[in-house]
C-alpha positions in Angstrom: 1.5 33.4 -3.5 -2.2 33.1 -3.5 -3.8 35.6 -1.1 -5.9 33.6 1.4 -8.4 34.8 3.9 -8.0 33.5 7.4 -8.9 29.8 7.7 -12.2 28.7 9.1 -12.5 28.9 12.9 -12.0 25.6 14.8 -13.3 25.7 18.4 -10.7 24.6 20.9 -12.2 22.2 23.4 -9.3 20.8 25.4 -9.4 17.3 26.8 -6.5 16.6 29.3 -5.5 13.1 30.2 -2.7 11.9 32.5 -0.7 9.2 30.7 2.0 7.5 32.8 2.1 10.5 35.1 2.3 13.1 32.3 -0.6 15.4 31.5 -1.4 15.5 27.8 -3.9 17.9 26.3 -5.8 17.3 23.1 -7.4 20.6 21.9 -9.5 19.1 19.0 -10.7 15.8 20.3 -14.2 16.7 19.1 -13.0 16.3 15.5 -12.6 12.6 16.0 -16.4 12.2 15.8 -16.6 11.9 12.0 -20.4 11.7 11.7 -21.3 14.6 14.0 -23.1 17.6 12.4 -20.4 20.0 13.6 -17.6 17.9 12.2 -19.4 17.6 8.8 -20.0 21.4 8.8 -16.3 21.9 9.7 -15.3 19.7 6.7 -17.5 21.6 4.4 -15.9 24.9 5.5 -12.4 23.5 5.0 -13.3 22.2 1.6 -14.5 25.6 0.4 -11.4 27.2 1.8 -9.1 24.7 0.1 -10.9 25.0 -3.3 -10.6 28.8 -3.2 -6.8 28.3 -3.0 -6.4 25.4 -5.5 -8.8 26.6 -8.1 -7.1 30.0 -8.5 -3.5 28.9 -8.9 -2.1 30.4 -12.2 -1.3 27.7 -14.8 -3.6 25.1 -13.2 -5.3 24.4 -16.5 -2.0 23.7 -18.3 -1.1 21.2 -15.5 -4.5 19.5 -15.8 -4.1 19.1 -19.5 -0.8 17.5 -19.2 -1.9 15.2 -16.4 -4.9 14.1 -18.4 -2.6 13.2 -21.3 -0.5 11.1 -19.0 -3.4 9.3 -17.2 -5.9 8.9 -20.0 -4.2 6.0 -21.6 -5.0 2.3 -22.0 -3.9 0.3 -19.0 -3.8 -3.4 -18.3 -3.1 -5.2 -15.0 -1.0 -8.2 -14.3 -3.1 -11.2 -15.5 -4.2 -14.5 -13.9 -3.6 -17.4 -16.1 -5.8 -20.5 -15.4 -6.2 -23.4 -17.9 -5.2 -21.3 -20.9 -7.5 -18.4 -20.0 -6.1 -15.0 -19.1 -8.1 -12.8 -16.7 -7.1 -9.2 -16.1 -8.2 -5.7 -15.4 -8.3 -3.4 -18.4 -9.2 0.3 -18.7 -9.5 2.0 -22.1 -8.0 5.5 -22.3 -11.2 7.4 -21.4 -13.0 4.9 -19.2 -13.4 5.9 -15.6 -12.8 2.5 -14.0 -11.0 -0.7 -15.2 -13.2 -3.6 -16.4 -12.6 -7.4 -15.8 -11.6 -8.9 -19.1 -10.8 -12.4 -20.3 -8.9 -13.8 -23.2 -8.9 -17.4 -24.5 -5.2 -18.0 -25.1 -2.6 -15.3 -25.7 -4.1 -14.1 -29.0 -7.8 -15.1 -28.5 -10.8 -12.8 -28.6 -11.2 -10.5 -25.6 -14.4 -10.7 -23.6 -15.5 -8.1 -21.0 -16.9 -10.1 -18.0 -17.6 -7.2 -15.6 -17.9 -3.5 -16.4 -18.3 -1.1 -13.5 -18.6 1.9 -15.9 -22.3 1.1 -16.6 -25.0 3.2 -15.0 -26.0 0.5 -12.5 -22.6 0.6 -10.6 -21.5 4.2 -11.1 -18.0 5.6 -11.6 -17.1 5.5 -7.9 -17.4 1.7 -8.0 -14.3 -0.4 -8.7 -13.9 -4.1 -9.2 -11.0 -6.6 -8.8 -10.4 -10.3 -9.3 -10.5 -12.3 -6.0 -10.5 -16.0 -7.1 -10.9 -18.2 -10.2 -11.9 -21.9 -10.1 -9.4 -24.5 -11.0 -11.2 -25.2 -14.4 -11.4 -21.4 -15.1 -15.2 -21.5 -15.3 -16.1 -19.5 -12.2 -14.9 -16.0 -11.2 -15.2 -14.3 -7.9 -14.7 -10.6 -7.8 -14.8 -7.7 -5.3 -17.0 -4.6 -5.6 -15.7 -1.6 -3.8 -17.1 1.9 -3.3 -14.6 4.7 -3.5 -11.4 3.9 -1.5 -13.0 1.7 1.1 -11.0 -1.3 2.3 -14.1 -3.4 2.6 -16.0 -4.8 -0.4 -18.9 -7.0 -1.5 -18.2 -10.2 -3.4 -20.0 -11.3 -6.5 -19.7 -14.2 -8.9 -19.7 -14.9 -12.7 -20.4 -18.1 -14.5 -18.0 -17.8 -17.3 -19.4 -20.6 -19.5 -22.9 -19.2 -19.3 -21.6 -15.6 -19.4 -23.9 -14.5 -16.6 -23.8 -13.1 -13.1 -24.9 -15.4 -10.3 -27.3 -14.3 -7.6 -24.9 -15.3 -4.9 -23.4 -12.4 -3.1 -21.3 -11.8 0.0 -22.2 -8.5 1.7 -19.8 -5.7 2.2 -17.0 -6.7 4.5 -13.4 -7.8 4.7 -12.8 -10.8 2.5 -9.8 -12.8 3.8 -9.8 -15.7 1.4 -12.1 -17.6 -1.0 -11.7 -21.0 -2.6 -14.0 -22.8 -5.0 -14.6 -26.5 -4.4 -13.2 -29.0 -7.0 -16.6 -29.7 -8.4 -17.6 -26.0 -8.6 -20.7 -26.7 -6.5 -19.8 -23.9 -4.1 -17.0 -22.2 -2.3 -15.3 -21.8 1.1 -14.6 -18.4 2.4 -13.5 -16.2 5.3 -15.4 -12.9 5.3 -16.2 -10.5 8.1 -19.3 -8.5 7.2 -19.4 -4.8 8.3 -22.7 -5.4 10.1 -24.7 -8.3 11.3 -24.5 -11.0 14.0 -21.4 -12.5 12.6 -19.4 -9.3 12.5 -16.9 -10.4 15.1 -16.9 -14.1 14.6 -13.9 -15.4 12.8 -14.9 -18.5 10.9 -14.6 -20.4 7.6 -17.9 -21.0 5.9 -19.2 -23.2 3.0 -21.7 -21.7 0.6 -23.5 -23.8 -2.1 -24.0 -21.8 -5.2 -27.7 -21.1 -6.1 -29.0 -21.6 -2.5 -30.4 -19.1 -0.1 -30.1 -21.1 3.0 -27.7 -20.2 5.8 -24.0 -21.0 5.1 -22.4 -23.9 7.0 -19.6 -23.3 9.5 -16.6 -25.3 8.5 -14.2 -24.0 11.1 -14.6 -21.5 13.9 -11.5 -19.6 14.9 -13.1 -17.6 17.7 -14.6 -14.2 18.6 -11.4 -12.3 19.5 -11.5 -8.9 17.9 -7.7 -9.0 17.4 -7.9 -12.2 15.4 -7.7 -12.3 11.6 -8.6 -15.6 10.0 -7.1 -16.1 6.5 -8.0 -18.8 4.1 -5.6 -20.4 1.6 -6.2 -23.5 -0.7 -4.2 -26.1 -2.5 -4.5 -25.9 -6.3 -7.2 -28.6 -6.5 -9.2 -27.2 -3.6 -9.1 -30.5 -1.7 -7.0 -29.1 1.1 -7.6 -25.8 2.9 -5.3 -23.9 5.1 -6.4 -21.6 7.9 -4.0 -19.0 9.1 -4.9 -17.3 12.4 -3.1 -14.0 12.9 -3.5 -12.5 16.4 -2.8 -8.7 16.3 -1.3 -8.8 19.8 2.0 -7.3 21.0 3.9 -9.2 19.8 1.9 -10.5 16.9 1.3 -14.3 16.9 0.3 -16.8 14.2 -1.2 -20.2 14.0 -1.7 -22.4 10.9 -4.0 -25.4 10.4 -4.6 -27.6 7.4 -8.0 -29.2 6.6 -8.3 -32.2 4.3 -11.8 -31.5 3.1 -11.9 -34.5 0.7 -11.3 -37.0 3.5 -13.6 -35.3 6.0 -10.9 -35.2 8.7 -10.8 -32.5 11.3 -8.3 -29.5 10.8 -4.8 -30.3 12.1 -2.5 -27.7 13.7 0.8 -27.2 11.9 2.0 -24.1 13.7 0.9 -22.8 17.1 1.7 -19.5 18.8 4.3 -18.5 16.4 5.9 -15.0 16.9 7.2 -13.4 13.8 6.6 -13.6 10.1 4.8 -16.8 8.8 3.3 -16.8 5.3 2.2 -20.3 4.2 1.9 -21.6 0.6 -0.3 -24.8 0.5 0.7 -27.1 -2.4 -1.0 -30.3 -3.3 1.2 -32.5 -1.2 3.5 -30.0 0.5 3.7 -26.9 2.6 6.1 -24.0 2.0 6.4 -20.9 4.1 8.1 -17.6 4.1 9.4 -16.9 7.6 11.8 -14.8 9.6 12.4 -17.6 12.2 16.2 -17.8 12.6 16.5 -15.6 9.5 15.9 -11.8 9.9 16.2 -11.3 6.2 13.7 -14.2 5.7 14.0 -17.7 4.2 11.7 -20.2 2.7 11.1 -23.5 4.5 9.4 -26.8 3.8 7.1 -28.2 6.5 6.2 -31.9 6.7 2.5 -32.0 7.7 3.2 -35.3 9.5 6.1 -33.8 11.5 5.4 -30.1 11.6 7.6 -29.3 14.6 9.9 -26.3 14.0 12.9 -28.6 14.6 11.9 -30.5 11.4 11.6 -27.5 9.1 13.8 -27.8 6.1 15.4 -24.6 4.6 14.6 -24.6 0.9 15.8 -21.0 0.1 18.2 -19.9 2.8 18.6 -16.4 4.2 21.1 -14.1 2.4 22.3 -10.5 2.7 19.4 -9.3 0.6 15.9 -9.5 2.1 13.3 -11.8 0.5 10.4 -9.4 -0.2 7.9 -11.8 -2.0 7.8 -15.1 -3.8 5.6 -17.1 -6.3 5.4 -20.9 -6.4 4.4 -22.7 -9.6 5.0 -26.3 -10.7 8.4 -27.3 -9.5 9.7 -23.7 -9.4 10.0 -21.0 -6.8 10.5 -17.4 -7.9 12.0 -15.2 -5.3 12.0 -11.3 -5.3 15.0 -9.9 -3.4 15.2 -6.3 -2.3 18.5 -4.4 -2.6 19.2 -0.7 -2.4 18.2 0.5 -5.8 16.3 -2.3 -7.4 14.6 -5.7 -7.2 16.3 -9.0 -8.2 14.4 -12.1 -9.3 15.9 -15.6 -8.9 14.5 -19.1 -9.4 14.9 -22.2 -7.4 13.6 -25.8 -7.7 11.5 -27.2 -4.8 14.7 -28.8 -3.4 16.3 -25.4 -3.1 18.7 -25.7 -6.0 19.3 -22.3 -7.6 18.3 -22.3 -11.2 18.8 -18.9 -12.7 18.3 -15.1 -12.3 15.5 -13.7 -14.4 16.9 -10.8 -16.4 14.8 -7.6 -15.9 13.9 -5.1 -18.6 15.3 -2.3 -16.5 17.0 -1.6 -13.2 14.1 -0.6 -11.0 11.1 -2.3 -9.4 9.8 -5.7 -10.2 6.6 -6.7 -8.5 5.8 -10.4 -8.5 2.1 -11.3 -9.0 0.8 -14.1 -6.7 -0.3 -17.0 -8.9 -1.8 -20.4 -8.7 0.9 -23.1 -8.1 -0.5 -25.1 -11.0 0.0 -22.4 -13.6 2.8 -22.6 -16.2 3.5 -18.8 -16.3 4.7 -16.3 -13.8 4.0 -12.6 -14.3 5.5 -9.5 -12.8 5.3 -5.8 -13.3 8.4 -3.9 -14.1 9.1 -0.2 -14.2 11.7 2.5 -13.4 11.9 6.3 -13.9 12.8 5.8 -17.5 10.6 2.7 -18.1 6.8 3.0 -17.9 5.2 -0.1 -16.4 5.2 -3.3 -18.5 3.9 -6.7 -17.7 6.5 -9.4 -18.1 5.9 -13.1 -18.2 8.3 -16.0 -17.4 7.3 -19.4 -18.8 8.2 -22.2 -16.4 8.5 -25.1 -18.8 10.8 -23.4 -21.4 12.4 -20.7 -19.1 11.5 -18.2 -21.7 10.8 -14.6 -20.9 8.7 -12.1 -22.8 6.6 -8.9 -22.5 2.9 -9.6 -22.1 1.8 -5.9 -22.1 3.6 -2.6 -22.2 2.6 1.0 -21.7 1.7 3.4 -24.5 3.7 6.1 -22.8 7.1 6.7 -24.2 10.1 8.2 -22.3 13.5 9.1 -23.8 15.9 7.5 -21.2 18.8 9.8 -22.5 16.8 12.8 -21.3 16.8 11.8 -17.6 19.7 11.8 -15.3 19.7 9.5 -12.2 22.5 9.7 -9.6 23.1 7.6 -6.5 24.6 9.6 -3.6 25.3 8.9 0.0 24.9 11.4 2.9 25.6 11.2 6.6 22.7 11.1 9.0 22.8 12.9 12.4 24.6 9.9 14.0 27.1 9.5 11.1 25.4 6.6 9.4 25.7 6.8 5.6 22.3 6.7 4.0 21.8 6.3 0.2 19.6 8.7 -1.8 18.6 8.7 -5.5 18.5 12.0 -7.4 16.6 12.2 -10.6 16.2 15.2 -13.0 16.4 16.3 -16.6 19.8 15.8 -17.9 21.9 18.9 -17.7 19.5 20.8 -15.4 21.6 20.6 -12.3 24.4 22.6 -13.9 22.1 25.7 -13.6 22.2 25.7 -9.8 19.7 24.7 -7.1 16.5 23.3 -8.5 12.9 23.2 -7.2 13.1 19.9 -5.3 10.7 17.3 -4.1 12.0 14.9 -1.4 10.2 11.7 -0.4 11.0 8.5 1.5 9.2 5.8 3.5 11.2 4.6 6.4 9.1 1.9 8.0 7.7 -1.6 8.1 10.8 -3.0 6.3 9.4 -1.5 3.1 12.0 -0.5 0.5 11.6 2.1 -2.2 13.1 1.2 -5.6 12.9 3.3 -8.7 9.5 3.1 -10.5 7.4 5.1 -12.9 4.7 7.4 -11.6 2.9 10.2 -13.3 3.6 12.7 -10.5 7.3 12.1 -10.7 7.4 12.3 -14.5 5.6 15.6 -14.5 7.9 17.1 -11.8 11.0 16.0 -13.7 9.5 17.4 -17.0 9.0 20.7 -15.3 12.6 20.9 -14.2 12.3 19.6 -10.7 14.8 17.5 -8.9 13.3 14.3 -7.4 15.1 13.0 -4.4 14.3 9.6 -2.9 16.1 8.7 0.4 16.4 5.1 1.5 16.0 5.7 5.2 16.5 3.3 8.0 13.2 1.6 8.8 13.1 0.1 5.3 14.9 -3.0 4.3 17.4 -1.8 1.7 20.2 -3.4 3.7 18.3 -6.2 5.3 16.3 -6.5 8.5 18.9 -4.7 10.6 18.2 -1.6 8.6 14.6 -1.9 9.5 15.1 -2.6 13.2 17.3 0.4 13.6 14.3 2.7 13.1 11.5 0.5 14.4 9.2 1.2 17.3 11.1 3.2 20.0 13.8 4.0 17.4 11.3 5.7 15.0 13.0 9.1 15.5 16.0 7.6 13.6 14.0 7.5 10.4 12.9 11.1 10.9 16.6 12.1 11.6 17.6 10.4 8.4 15.0 12.3 6.4 15.8 15.6 7.9 19.5 14.9 7.2 18.6 14.2 3.6 17.0 17.6 3.2 19.9 19.4 5.0 22.4 17.6 2.7 20.5 18.6 -0.4 20.7 22.3 0.7 24.4 22.2 1.8 25.5 20.4 -1.4 23.8 23.0 -3.5 21.1 20.9 -5.0 18.2 22.7 -3.3 17.3 25.7 -1.2 14.8 25.8 1.6 12.4 28.2 -0.1 12.0 25.8 -3.0 12.2 22.5 -1.2 9.0 20.4 -0.8 8.5 17.0 0.9 5.7 14.5 0.5 4.5 11.1 1.4 1.4 9.0 2.4 0.5 6.6 5.1 3.7 5.8 7.1 5.4 8.4 4.9 2.6 10.8 5.9 3.7 10.4 9.5 7.3 10.9 8.4 6.7 14.3 6.6 4.4 15.3 9.5 7.2 14.8 11.9 9.7 16.5 9.7 7.6 19.6 9.2 7.0 20.0 13.0 10.7 19.4 13.9 12.3 21.5 11.2 9.7 23.9 9.9 12.2 26.3 8.4 13.7 23.7 6.2 10.8 23.2 3.9 8.6 25.4 1.8 5.7 23.0 1.1 4.5 19.6 2.3 2.0 17.1 0.8 0.7 14.7 3.5 -1.6 11.9 2.3 -3.6 9.6 4.5 -1.3 10.1 7.5 -0.9 9.0 11.0 -0.3 12.1 13.1 -1.7 11.6 16.6 0.6 8.8 17.7 -0.9 8.6 21.2 -4.3 7.6 20.0 -3.7 6.0 16.5 -4.1 2.5 17.9 -7.7 3.2 19.1 -9.2 3.6 15.6 -10.2 1.0 13.0 -7.6 -1.7 12.7 -4.5 0.4 13.4 -3.8 -1.6 16.6 -2.2 -4.2 14.3 0.7 -1.7 13.9 1.8 -1.7 17.5 4.6 -4.0 16.7 6.0 -1.4 14.4 5.2 1.8 16.3 4.5 0.7 19.9 1.5 1.9 21.9 0.9 4.8 24.3 -0.5 2.2 26.7 3.1 1.0 27.2 5.1 3.4 29.3 8.4 3.0 27.4 6.6 3.3 24.0 4.7 6.4 25.3 7.9 8.4 25.9 9.1 7.7 22.3 5.7 8.4 20.7 5.2 11.6 22.6 8.7 12.7 21.5 7.8 12.7 17.8 4.0 12.6 17.5 3.4 15.5 15.0 0.1 16.6 16.4 1.7 17.1 19.8 4.8 18.9 18.4 2.9 21.8 16.9 3.7 25.1 18.7 1.9 28.4 18.6 3.7 31.3 16.9 5.9 29.2 14.6 5.9 29.8 10.9 5.2 26.4 9.3 5.5 25.5 5.7 2.4 25.3 3.4 0.8 21.9 3.8 -1.8 20.1 1.7 -3.4 17.3 3.7 -5.3 14.6 1.8 -7.8 12.3 3.5 -11.4 11.2 3.5 -14.1 9.2 5.2 -13.3 5.9 3.6 -9.8 5.7 5.0 -10.0 2.9 7.6 -6.3 2.3 7.8 -5.1 5.8 8.8 -8.3 7.2 10.3 -9.0 10.7 8.8 -9.3 12.1 12.3 -5.5 12.5 12.1 -5.7 14.9 9.2 -8.7 16.8 10.6 -7.1 17.4 14.0 -3.7 18.4 12.5 -5.3 20.9 10.1 -7.1 22.6 13.0 -4.0 22.6 15.1 -1.7 24.0 12.4 -4.2 26.7 11.3 -4.3 27.9 14.9 -0.6 28.1 15.2 -0.3 31.7 14.0 1.6 31.1 10.7 0.9 32.8 7.4 1.3 29.7 5.1 -1.6 27.9 3.5 -2.8 24.9 5.6 -5.2 23.1 3.4 -7.4 20.0 3.7 -8.4 18.1 0.5 -11.1 15.9 1.9 -13.3 13.6 -0.1 -16.0 11.3 1.4 -15.0 8.5 -0.9 -11.2 8.9 -0.5 -9.5 6.0 1.2 -6.2 4.1 1.3 -7.3 1.8 -1.5 -6.3 3.5 -4.9 -9.7 3.0 -6.7 -10.7 6.5 -7.7 -12.3 7.1 -11.2 -10.2 8.6 -13.9 -11.7 12.1 -13.7 -11.2 12.2 -9.9 -7.6 11.0 -10.3 -6.9 13.7 -12.8 -8.3 16.4 -10.6 -6.5 15.1 -7.5 -3.1 14.9 -9.1 -3.7 18.3 -10.7 -4.5 19.8 -7.3 -1.3 18.3 -5.7 1.0 19.3 -8.5 -0.5 22.8 -8.9 0.0 23.2 -5.1 3.7 22.3 -5.5 4.2 24.3 -8.6 2.8 27.4 -7.0 4.5 27.1 -3.6 7.9 26.3 -5.2 7.5 29.1 -7.8 8.1 26.7 -10.7 8.6 28.3 -14.1 6.2 26.8 -16.6 
């Protein structure tokens, strides 16, 4: 192990509050102030401490070289197809950031429309496609700095091959639609600053003008309101989806016939639950969980929108509908099941047409498309199948590969095994074990266990550079399909939601214990890792069972569950986690909140926390406070903070930074697990 000096000193300044009659002390509340001089000085000290450890790991350069080989390859995103033109993100092998490219037809000449790699933007800047006009002559794209969730919006005149002077300032873009005549666009955009920062409204902007934009619809000034904009293919009808981040969450939906000049009409009011509308030219479809926990697709008659008149087009089944795409007369539905995704097609009357055969058993991610396109695209991958972009042609029902990875994997060299273990309450939980073929015969392997366990999100096998490297190096990769996900429908999700969150943690701990008892792993060579909700999961596991793990990677986590809802937009997750303001939720949150579970004198595993200023989903105060608390808990393991100002939840780092970040994480694991290079 690397010999580390004592960590930087973190002053303890306890703040005690009485919540529902129980005193709760927060020793590092001062680290919540991200911009204070003392917090910045503390971050700088922690960064130097972490770099001393990471930069001196033996074999680090060999890891970096391999990671560069795996990451520095040509990549292409799932394309938008509009009027015979293909728009997509493309990054050449050694470019820092993807460009926005366009092709005329499948085999036409490629044109680079936007290149963030030039000196004007800088390598920390990333771009993405936001909207394309119906005639494919105008492009709206986002400009993002680092991993920030907010972005600026810029525009390209494709015929003239020039950027327009029109710009939306940095903020949260919640929908943009060009008018049918391309004279301007409608948008919902919340600037980060300015007098409109809290007004939720739809605006009209005429291209080429500097005068104030016109209000088309005002949703209100409620800070818990999110106003989303959708459009029919022609742009003649707009849809306004109002989402209230209350407890429970509520939605409203209005349609606005712009061409006729009529006022917006309410279609859905005060709806509790899932409601995702798809506005067709003369129809409305919606994905909903109303009377269907595993979701169904309904048709809504705008003239008779009452719920009693909703027609079920794609009914609920035992598998959960995860996403869908609508094009022409076809609906493509992505179903989640325990180990993979299934794609099925239906006509608009709900008649099942066919199942789309996938290139591999793994993850298939549908790409949202315009409903007037003739091709549906999806991304497919598994542990033995690097990502490929597949296309399904609506007219002919033909399927083909639009783009595939340059990376090659020999499927016969990898062994994947589905097992089942009993959780603490006896419930069988599935887990996937992946390793080099034949390695498991040699005895317990260095093991990396991960899971998610929340928000009804399922984990299906998919390619990732970190997992490929670990498997190459002789590791066992274990992925547990915990309750809290949706591998077995919404009931699987609900059994670990909100006040039952400890169930997901119990499932995760039971997975680790089973790996040890079954002889696959041993505690001194067992690591766990995860980000966001999974960061909370591994944070809870390491504080509840510290002797079970040797190392932990915790990325962009939630860790102070009594105060998470007070920062940024995290209050929108109270339906999933609950809130300390609710007495019943408070008891459950206090019971597993990782920050509050740390105890002095305990030997905790080595932990690498990853966070940064730009994370506005899981505020970086969680990682800062947890690092200070663990470092003070009198343990001898490395408690490290990898903190970058530009790091955020949005994966938009330049290539060089991605190589360094992945090298750091894998070097940390390799060193702590004493992996043999």
